[in-house]
Phi, psi and omega in degrees: 000123183257136183231131171245104180277113200218343190280347177235202186297323181273107187262120181225130175254126181223148180238100192289330183289327177257358178059044177242156179210153169215156192228151170224175179246131181151175177255170181300313176299338177273355184233324185301325184272352191227032166082019182293343181251013186302331182292333177295329187312296180299330185283348185262347187276133174248110191271146182273170181295323184293324176296325180280324170301322173294325178293322178292317179295325177289325174308310169301319170299322177297314182296329178294318179297318181305311181303319179293326179287327171292324173295318179301317180302312179302312184294332176279315191247356190291336184279347183288153184294324174271140177095356182304311188298315182300315182284328177296325176292318181298312185291326175298324176295314188288324180289329175299318180293320179297324178301339182256014180052037180287331188251011180283142174299337184259039188303320180300329178275332192251349174240080185299158179265029180066218176298330177301327176312321181288344185273145176297150184302325179301327186279326175296325174301315180296326175306312181291320178295340186279001184217146168244022175281106187302324176288324179294313180293323176297317182301307182296320182301318186280356183287335186197138177300335176289338176271338189298312183303314184296316183291324175298314182296323181290309183295316183300323176296321179286332169298318184287325175296326181285320199237345189291144171248006175307123176091359180283155172276126186248141173204141175251122183242136178264154186294355172254015174284128183293150176298338176255028186232018172292145180296143185289149173075008184272317184262144171286169177300328177288325180281322174300321183296315189289316184277345174091030186275156180202173175083201189293347182306321186240320186075034181277175185286173184298325181296320173295317182304324180297308177304322183292319182295327179294322181285328187284347173297333191240330189243148166259179187302321173302305183302319183294320180291320174298314185289341179281344176287145180232356178210168182263138179289144181295149174281171178301332187271343176292146182200177183285324183242136174274132180303162180301332185265014183296154182281155175311327182288341175273336182232084182290332179285118180305319181295322179285327182289322176292322175296321178295325186283344190242011180296141171305158182310306184288323177292328180290329178290313183298319180292313178296338174284318179297322183295313181297325181292334185256020173273157180307317186280351183241006183296340179254020179231138181231024176068219186286345187285347184289130186279110184209111179201189182300322182272350176223066183281155175259147184225151160279120182255133166261109178290342182282307185265352178076035185245149170221155181240124174294133169308313181306322185291332170288312175300328178287350171300340180291344181254153176279149177306130180095347182295142176267108180224154180283125181299342177292338183278349185280147178277116178263356183271180186283347183251040171310140164086172184244296174262310175273108183237176174300329180284333175292328180294311176305316184296327181278357178234002184239025178279148180216119174206161176265359177237132185275356179291121185225010181061044185208150176288339178306131179264003183280172182274060183294334182281004174233059188298135176295343181242021180297136180078005184276158174268138184229158164198154173251127183215173176279149191299325180281005177241011180294146182288145171300139182271333181078170181057028178068016178280145180242148177292142175243133179276109181247027189298314181298312181300318189281334175293322181290326177298313183299320181294320176293331177292314180294316176299324177299329183266327188246350181063219193291345180269012193295329180285341173279353179253005180290000000 
């Protein structure tokens, strides 16, 4: 369960399932219009295998472009008296790589994988799945671009397992929220007993209620949640792999540090791409390779209520009613918007406080969020999970878009569209 305490001065993001928390200073109104919830965005995105494969392919293409740039630099500057040794060394490494067909598009036919070539692709996949040693996976992945894709998929999957909040319960709680004012149906009886909740919120037995009475004499809901956390959430820059330029303090193992410093040019580029893809802030991103268009739109899903919001509905707010625009100009991807994003939509609907004060001009009941304590994820529309029990997904995009419009107008007036 993830909690973001935001309505008063203490802003705290917590995950009850993992018992981690992170905090900032400010009020809801000081953050919601200015990207204060942006860290949630990538952690809610759930990528499909096809998205990850495209990300791996794009990473290899980026390395190829970097290698060609090195060659161009050598041709331009290599004849100068100074700098010859550096570029000669770099190009020699790259030429050796090319001699082995490592960067050829027809790699699999021209650069066999030794005995691994005789194994079915599924067995190679199992080799990567057999370990969670990040360095070992990266080293094997950088030996050959045919193996890079498998290593990329494995490392990003491990990063998502470590950092993703997709499917977690999220709630934003102000520090004036009473202990008896938690949203109903959010906490289990065990959680309620630990937090000291009582009343209709949980429906626990009399023994649990007695324990709740003891707790509620001294704590409010915000304090109870804060005290339940035992660890700090990682920053967007934390990851499974340290980049090759990481300081010794970040890579205490001398052997690994020496290996990173001495990687050949191509391996160093591939390794750093793996490092970037497996950082906390990038687990929901695959760069330009992400497939997002009118035929493949992305949505924010509320897994609790079975509702979703189309990214294109948020993008459409840039236009005035009646404007003639090309639908191809809309943003259909998960990272829609600059300030008003899909994570902002979550923030505007999952707040809970007993006090309406939120340091903002908006007059709606944002402190009584209709999605408080619900589960969310951002996925492509064709990847939404079946709800079960015969339930069907409901599109609430237009309703939510109108709420976001009112929220932005209340803050920025006639200039609201320029602040999206």
